[in-house]
N, C-alpha and C positions, 0 to 999 in steps of 0.2 A: 915722515920720510920713510915709511915702510913700504915703499913702492920698489918693485922690483923690475924685471925684464918686462916691458909694455908690449913686445912683439906676440903675435898669435901663433899658435901651433895647430896641427892638425892630427887628429888620429882617428883609428877605425878598431881600436882594442876595446871590446865590450867591458872586460873589467875595469880597465882605466876610466873610461867613460861613466860606468856606474859610481865608482868611487868618487870622481871628481864632481858629480851630479848632488850625490847623497853628501858628501862633506859640506856643500853648499846649501844644504835643505831642500833641494829639487827633487821634482819626480817626473817620470816619464809620463808624456801627455800627449793628446791629439785635439786639434781643432775641432770642436763641437760641429755639428752638421756637414762634417766631411768624412767621406767613406761609408762603410755599411758594415754588416754583420762579421764580413770575410775580410774587411780591410780597414783598418784605423782612419786612413785618410791623412791628412795632414800632420807630421810629427812635429812635436815642441817639447822643451824641457821648461816645466812650471816651478817657479817658485813662488810658493804661498805667500799672499801679502803683497803682491805685486799685479801688475795689470791684466794678467791672463784670467782672473778670476772667474768671470762671467763668460769667457771664450773657450777656455782649456777644459778637458776632462782627463782624470789620470787614466792610464793604462797600465797593463803588467810590464815588466822589463821583457818578458818573453814576446810579447805583440811587438813593443817598440823595436827590439832587435831584429826580429824577422821582417819588419817593413824597411827597417834600417839596411838591411842586407839587400833586400830584394831591390831598392832604389838606388843601390851602390853609393851610399851616404859616407861622410866622414865629418867629425865633430871639429869645428875651428873654435879654439879656446885660449885664454891666457891664465896663467898661473901666477897670481899675484897677490898681494894684500894692499888695501888702500891705506890711507894715512888713519883711518879708524879702526885698522886691524882686522876688517872684513876680508873674506876671500873674495876675488874677482868673479863675477858671474857672468861675464861676457862669454857668450857662446851663439853659435850659428851652425845648423845644419846644412851642408854644402855637398855638392856632387864630387865624388871622387875624381872623375874625369877632370874637374875644375880646380883642381889643388894645383899650386904653384910649383913648379920645379924646385927642388931643396927641401919642401917641407919633409918633415920626419914623423914617422908615426911614434907614438909614446910606448 
């Protein structure tokens, strides 16, 4: 019964995003074979030990946030713990333009 608020929230705050990801053991990443030397391509958050092992490659936070801002993205996430006490890893990078009215930045 460790579950709390199941609703998702959005944020564009770099410090919050970095903290949220790192607390859950995640790393800033991009999809391999997308982009080029100047552009990291499709951004993702990689949680080692999950399905991204063969398709994702770690990048620096600087590269991640540069592309994040260039594409006007926001992080959709949940802040809760499951019954096992693990922090929820649910996240999705979405367009800021697609945010629902009433969503709040962290």
